[in-house]
C-alpha positions as CSV (number, residue, x, y, z in Angstrom):
1,M,26.3,6.2,-29.4
2,K,29.2,6.5,-31.9
3,N,29.7,10.2,-31.8
4,L,33.0,10.8,-30.1
5,M,34.2,14.1,-28.8
6,R,36.9,15.3,-26.5
7,I,35.6,17.5,-23.6
8,S,37.9,20.3,-22.6
9,I,38.6,20.9,-18.9
10,Y,36.1,23.7,-18.3
11,M,35.6,22.7,-14.8
12,M,38.4,24.9,-13.6
13,I,35.6,27.5,-13.2
14,F,33.6,25.0,-11.2
15,I,36.0,24.6,-8.3
16,G,33.8,27.0,-6.3
17,L,30.8,24.6,-6.4
18,M,29.3,26.0,-3.2
19,V,29.1,29.6,-4.5
20,V,28.1,29.2,-8.1
21,G,24.4,29.9,-8.8
22,P,22.0,27.7,-10.7
23,S,23.0,27.4,-14.4
24,C,20.7,24.7,-15.9
25,S,19.1,25.8,-19.1
26,E,15.8,24.8,-20.8
27,S,17.7,22.3,-22.9
28,E,19.1,20.4,-19.9
29,T,16.9,17.3,-20.0
30,E,17.3,13.7,-19.2
31,E,16.4,12.7,-22.7
32,S,19.9,13.3,-24.2
33,T,21.2,12.0,-27.5
34,S,23.8,9.3,-27.2
35,T,27.4,10.6,-27.2
36,T,30.7,9.5,-25.8
37,S,33.0,11.9,-23.9
38,S,36.5,11.6,-22.6
39,T,37.6,13.6,-19.6
40,T,41.4,13.7,-19.0
41,S,42.4,15.2,-15.6
42,E,45.4,17.5,-15.9
43,T,45.3,18.7,-12.3
44,T,44.3,17.5,-8.9
45,Q,43.1,20.8,-7.5
46,A,39.7,20.3,-5.9
47,T,37.3,21.3,-3.3
48,A,36.9,17.8,-1.8
49,A,39.3,16.0,0.5
50,P,42.1,14.3,-1.4
51,T,41.4,10.7,-2.5
52,P,43.8,7.8,-2.4
53,E,45.9,7.3,-5.5
54,P,44.2,4.4,-7.4
55,E,46.1,1.5,-9.0
56,S,44.3,2.2,-12.3
57,N,43.9,5.7,-13.8
58,K,40.8,5.0,-15.9
59,L,37.0,4.9,-15.4
60,V,34.3,4.2,-18.0
61,I,30.8,5.4,-17.1
62,Y,27.7,4.6,-19.1
63,S,25.3,7.4,-18.2
64,G,21.5,7.5,-18.7
65,R,21.7,11.1,-17.3
66,S,22.4,13.9,-19.7
67,E,25.8,15.5,-20.1
68,K,24.5,18.9,-19.2
69,L,23.2,17.6,-15.9
70,V,26.0,15.4,-14.7
71,G,28.9,16.3,-16.9
72,P,30.1,19.1,-14.6
73,I,30.2,16.8,-11.5
74,I,32.0,14.1,-13.5
75,E,34.6,16.7,-14.6
76,Q,35.0,17.8,-11.0
77,F,35.6,14.2,-9.9
78,A,38.3,13.8,-12.7
79,L,40.0,17.0,-11.5
80,T,39.9,15.9,-7.9
81,S,41.0,12.3,-8.3
82,G,43.4,12.5,-11.3
83,I,41.4,9.7,-13.0
84,D,40.8,9.7,-16.8
85,V,37.0,9.3,-17.2
86,D,35.3,8.2,-20.4
87,V,31.5,8.7,-20.5
88,K,29.0,7.3,-22.9
89,Y,25.7,9.3,-22.7
90,G,22.2,8.2,-23.8
91,K,18.7,7.4,-22.6
92,T,18.6,5.1,-19.5
93,A,16.6,2.4,-21.3
94,E,19.0,2.5,-24.3
95,I,22.1,2.4,-22.1
96,A,20.6,-0.6,-20.1
97,A,19.9,-2.4,-23.4
98,T,23.5,-1.7,-24.6
99,I,25.0,-3.2,-21.4
100,M,22.8,-6.3,-21.8
101,E,23.8,-6.7,-25.4
102,E,27.5,-6.2,-24.6
103,G,27.4,-8.7,-21.8
104,S,30.8,-9.8,-20.5
105,N,32.4,-7.7,-23.2
106,S,31.1,-4.4,-22.0
107,P,33.8,-1.8,-21.4
108,A,31.6,0.0,-18.8
109,D,32.7,0.1,-15.2
110,L,29.6,1.9,-13.8
111,F,26.0,2.5,-14.9
112,F,24.6,5.9,-13.9
113,A,20.9,5.8,-14.5
114,Q,18.1,8.3,-14.6
115,D,15.6,6.0,-12.7
116,P,15.4,2.8,-10.7
117,G,13.7,0.9,-13.6
118,G,16.9,0.9,-15.7
119,L,19.0,-0.1,-12.7
120,G,16.5,-2.8,-11.9
121,V,16.9,-4.4,-15.3
122,I,20.7,-4.8,-14.8
123,E,20.2,-6.0,-11.3
124,A,17.7,-8.5,-12.3
125,N,20.2,-10.0,-14.8
126,D,22.8,-10.2,-12.0
127,M,25.3,-7.8,-13.7
128,F,26.1,-5.6,-10.7
129,I,28.5,-6.3,-7.9
130,S,27.3,-6.0,-4.3
131,L,28.3,-2.5,-3.0
132,P,30.0,-2.1,0.3
133,D,28.1,-0.9,3.3
134,T,30.4,2.2,3.4
135,I,28.6,3.4,0.3
136,T,25.1,2.0,0.6
137,G,24.9,3.0,4.3
138,L,25.1,6.6,3.3
139,V,21.5,6.7,2.0
140,P,18.2,5.6,3.5
141,D,17.1,2.0,3.0
142,N,14.3,3.1,0.7
143,R,16.6,4.9,-1.7
144,K,18.8,2.0,-2.8
145,S,18.6,-1.6,-4.0
146,E,17.3,-4.0,-1.4
147,M,20.2,-6.3,-2.2
148,N,22.8,-3.4,-2.2
149,K,23.4,-3.8,-5.9
150,W,23.0,-0.1,-6.7
151,V,22.7,3.1,-4.7
152,G,20.5,6.1,-5.1
153,I,22.3,9.4,-5.7
154,T,19.5,12.0,-5.8
155,G,15.7,12.1,-5.3
156,R,13.3,13.4,-8.0
157,A,9.7,13.8,-7.2
158,R,6.9,13.2,-9.7
159,T,4.5,16.1,-9.7
160,L,1.9,18.1,-11.8
161,V,3.1,21.3,-13.2
162,H,0.2,23.8,-13.8
163,N,-0.6,27.2,-15.1
164,T,-0.8,29.8,-12.3
165,G,-4.2,30.9,-13.6
166,I,-5.7,27.8,-12.1
167,D,-7.0,28.1,-8.6
168,K,-5.2,25.8,-6.2
169,G,-8.5,24.5,-4.9
170,D,-9.4,23.3,-8.4
171,L,-6.3,21.1,-8.9
172,P,-6.7,17.4,-8.8
173,N,-6.3,15.6,-5.5
174,D,-4.9,12.5,-7.1
175,L,-4.2,11.0,-10.6
176,W,-7.7,9.6,-10.9
177,E,-9.3,13.0,-10.5
178,L,-7.0,14.2,-13.3
179,V,-8.2,11.7,-15.8
180,N,-11.9,11.5,-14.8
181,D,-12.6,15.3,-14.8
182,S,-13.7,16.6,-18.1
183,R,-12.4,20.1,-17.4
184,W,-8.9,18.8,-18.2
185,K,-9.8,17.3,-21.5
186,G,-7.3,18.4,-24.2
187,K,-5.4,20.4,-21.5
188,I,-3.1,17.7,-20.1
189,G,0.5,17.2,-21.3
190,Y,2.6,14.1,-20.9
191,A,5.8,12.5,-22.4
192,P,5.1,8.8,-23.0
193,T,8.7,8.1,-24.2
194,N,10.3,9.8,-21.2
195,G,12.0,7.4,-18.8
196,S,10.6,9.1,-15.7
197,F,7.0,8.8,-17.0
198,Q,7.6,5.2,-17.7
199,A,9.1,4.7,-14.2
200,M,5.9,6.3,-12.8
201,V,3.8,3.8,-14.8
202,S,6.0,1.0,-13.4
203,G,5.2,2.3,-10.0
204,M,1.5,2.2,-10.8
205,R,1.9,-1.4,-11.9
206,A,3.6,-2.2,-8.6
207,E,1.1,-0.4,-6.5
208,W,-2.2,-0.9,-8.4
209,G,-1.6,-4.0,-10.5
210,E,-1.8,-4.4,-14.3
211,E,-5.6,-4.0,-14.7
212,K,-6.0,-0.8,-12.8
213,T,-2.9,0.7,-14.4
214,E,-4.3,-0.1,-17.8
215,E,-7.6,1.5,-16.8
216,W,-5.9,4.7,-15.8
217,L,-3.8,4.9,-19.0
218,N,-7.0,4.4,-21.1
219,A,-8.7,7.2,-19.1
220,L,-5.7,9.5,-19.7
221,L,-5.8,8.9,-23.4
222,A,-9.6,9.5,-23.4
223,Q,-8.7,13.0,-22.2
224,D,-6.9,13.8,-25.5
225,P,-3.6,14.7,-23.8
226,Q,-1.0,16.7,-25.6
227,I,2.1,14.7,-26.4
228,Y,5.6,16.1,-25.7
229,P,9.0,14.6,-26.3
230,K,10.2,15.3,-22.8
231,N,9.5,17.3,-19.6
232,T,10.9,20.7,-20.3
233,P,8.5,21.7,-23.1
234,Q,5.6,20.7,-20.8
235,V,6.6,23.2,-18.2
236,A,7.0,25.9,-20.9
237,A,3.6,24.9,-22.3
238,A,1.9,25.2,-18.9
239,A,3.3,28.6,-18.4
240,A,2.2,29.7,-21.8
241,G,-1.4,28.4,-21.3
242,E,-1.1,25.8,-24.0
243,I,-1.9,23.1,-21.4
244,D,-3.3,23.4,-17.9
245,I,-1.3,20.5,-16.4
246,G,1.7,18.5,-17.3
247,L,3.1,15.2,-15.8
248,V,6.7,16.0,-14.9
249,N,9.6,15.7,-12.4
250,H,9.7,18.5,-9.9
251,Y,13.0,20.1,-10.8
252,Y,12.2,21.2,-14.4
253,L,10.1,24.1,-13.1
254,H,12.8,25.4,-10.8
255,R,15.2,25.9,-13.7
256,F,12.7,28.2,-15.3
257,L,12.1,30.0,-12.1
258,A,15.8,30.5,-11.6
259,D,16.1,31.9,-15.1
260,Q,12.8,34.0,-15.3
261,G,11.9,34.6,-11.7
262,D,8.6,34.5,-9.9
263,A,6.8,36.0,-12.9
264,F,7.1,32.7,-14.7
265,E,3.4,31.5,-14.9
266,A,3.7,27.9,-13.8
267,R,4.1,26.1,-10.5
268,N,4.2,22.5,-9.1
269,H,1.4,20.7,-7.5
270,H,2.2,17.7,-5.3
271,L,-0.9,15.5,-5.1
272,P,-2.4,15.7,-1.6
273,A,-3.7,12.1,-1.8
274,G,-0.3,10.8,-2.9
275,G,-0.1,7.7,-4.9
276,P,2.2,6.9,-7.9
277,G,1.8,10.4,-9.2
278,S,3.8,11.6,-6.2
279,I,6.5,8.9,-6.2
280,V,10.0,10.0,-5.4
281,L,12.2,8.3,-8.0
282,V,16.0,8.1,-7.5
283,A,18.7,8.6,-10.0
284,G,21.3,6.0,-9.0
285,A,24.3,4.0,-10.0
286,G,25.8,0.5,-9.8
287,V,29.2,-1.1,-10.6
288,L,29.3,-3.8,-13.2
289,K,30.7,-7.2,-12.4
290,T,32.8,-6.9,-15.6
291,A,34.4,-3.6,-14.5
292,D,38.1,-3.3,-15.2
293,N,38.3,-0.3,-12.8
294,E,36.1,-1.4,-9.9
295,D,38.1,0.6,-7.3
296,N,37.7,3.8,-9.3
297,A,34.0,3.2,-9.8
298,L,33.6,2.9,-6.0
299,L,35.6,6.1,-5.6
300,F,33.2,7.8,-7.9
301,L,30.2,6.7,-6.0
302,N,31.7,7.9,-2.8
303,Y,32.3,11.3,-4.4
304,L,28.7,11.6,-5.7
305,L,27.5,10.8,-2.1
306,S,30.0,13.2,-0.5
307,T,28.8,16.7,0.7
308,V,30.5,18.2,-2.3
309,G,28.7,15.9,-4.8
310,Q,25.3,16.2,-3.1
311,Q,25.6,20.0,-2.8
312,Y,26.2,20.1,-6.5
313,F,22.9,18.4,-7.3
314,A,21.0,20.4,-4.7
315,A,22.3,23.7,-5.9
316,Q,22.7,23.2,-9.7
317,T,20.0,20.7,-10.7
318,Y,17.4,21.3,-7.9
319,E,17.3,17.6,-7.0
320,Y,16.9,16.2,-3.5
321,P,20.1,15.1,-1.8
322,L,20.1,11.7,-0.1
323,I,22.6,12.3,2.6
324,E,22.1,14.3,5.8
325,G,23.4,17.8,6.3
326,V,23.1,19.1,2.7
327,K,21.0,22.2,2.3
328,T,18.3,22.2,-0.5
329,Q,17.0,25.2,-2.4
330,R,14.5,27.0,-0.2
331,I,11.9,26.9,-3.1
332,L,11.8,23.1,-3.0
333,T,8.9,21.4,-1.1
334,P,10.6,19.4,1.7
335,L,10.6,15.7,0.9
336,E,8.8,15.0,4.2
337,E,5.9,17.1,3.0
338,I,5.3,15.1,-0.2
339,N,2.8,12.3,0.2
340,S,5.0,9.8,-1.6
341,P,4.1,6.1,-1.7
342,Q,6.6,3.6,-0.4
343,I,6.9,1.4,-3.5
344,S,9.7,-1.1,-3.5
345,Y,12.1,-0.2,-6.4
346,T,12.6,-4.0,-6.8
347,K,9.0,-4.2,-7.9
348,M,9.6,-1.6,-10.6
349,N,12.2,-3.8,-12.4
350,D,10.0,-4.8,-15.3
351,L,10.6,-2.0,-17.7
352,Q,9.8,-4.0,-20.7
353,G,6.4,-4.9,-19.2
354,T,5.7,-1.2,-18.8
355,I,6.7,-0.5,-22.4
356,D,4.5,-3.3,-23.6
357,L,1.5,-1.9,-21.6
358,L,2.0,1.6,-23.0
359,T,2.2,0.1,-26.5
360,K,-0.9,-2.0,-25.9
361,V,-3.1,1.1,-24.9
362,G,-1.6,3.2,-27.8
363,A,0.5,5.6,-25.8
364,L,3.6,4.2,-27.6
365,Q,3.8,3.2,-31.2
């Protein structure tokens, strides 16, 4: 996380958030390498309502979400608020570990995480402030910390991406059918090092318990799955027929469809029987107790949960907005049609336990 670079203010072209079409490319993944960026606002022109002039002009964000996904909206916030924003990018688990290691000496004001597991680690160690109701009240109760220590920003549904040559009636009804049916042997893709896959396994542990989750993981490995470093190549592999099914987040497919159109030979399959394979994970954020710029961090959270911020994610990254009144892409399956389990995010805090289990069964080395 030592690579420093200065980001130019390219967001002048992004002022028209509401009219710019989808621009996410195949390389835009959550598994970004660690970098540090500095955004200096040189103008206060913006599409959002003016924000109050803060006492401090700084904000330090540690982001487990990739720069290509969230960099533009962070730039837009800097332009809108006049705040100088420094961002350290990396994988959510790595960023959480860094915050833990830095402790009271951490320069971070805010942790923006890919999944609730990373946020839960920091919450469990009592390193977040309690957020005001004016922020947490913007999202549903099941999309934030039960103790209001962090708040969800967007929803990301786990799903199966599959080749369009497979008849819909032949697709699995749940995750157990996937691992117990020999027709999928050697034709399943997964990314064991990916934070969202690990969060799904944490959801399994919370819903099923340790023994049943271990049984499912062993059954998956018995299917000789193809290993991928992240989600994007699984979607590409499904379209190319290299695999039949991949375990991914919903929005990766939609970037391909936006770029290549309906001829792209892969689609999502939301499991009819639900279960952890259909869990809706949130990307979220919390403010650290050691923050030097707490007020600015709260301004940033308000911005992400504004109509402008939520519309950015809905239009540009194909994620589900968490506030009311924001239109989603018409190609997205409505959240209410996904049979998602109601698993408490608090029960998914044990990220290390999930990594230990994946290591035990041989999914991680």
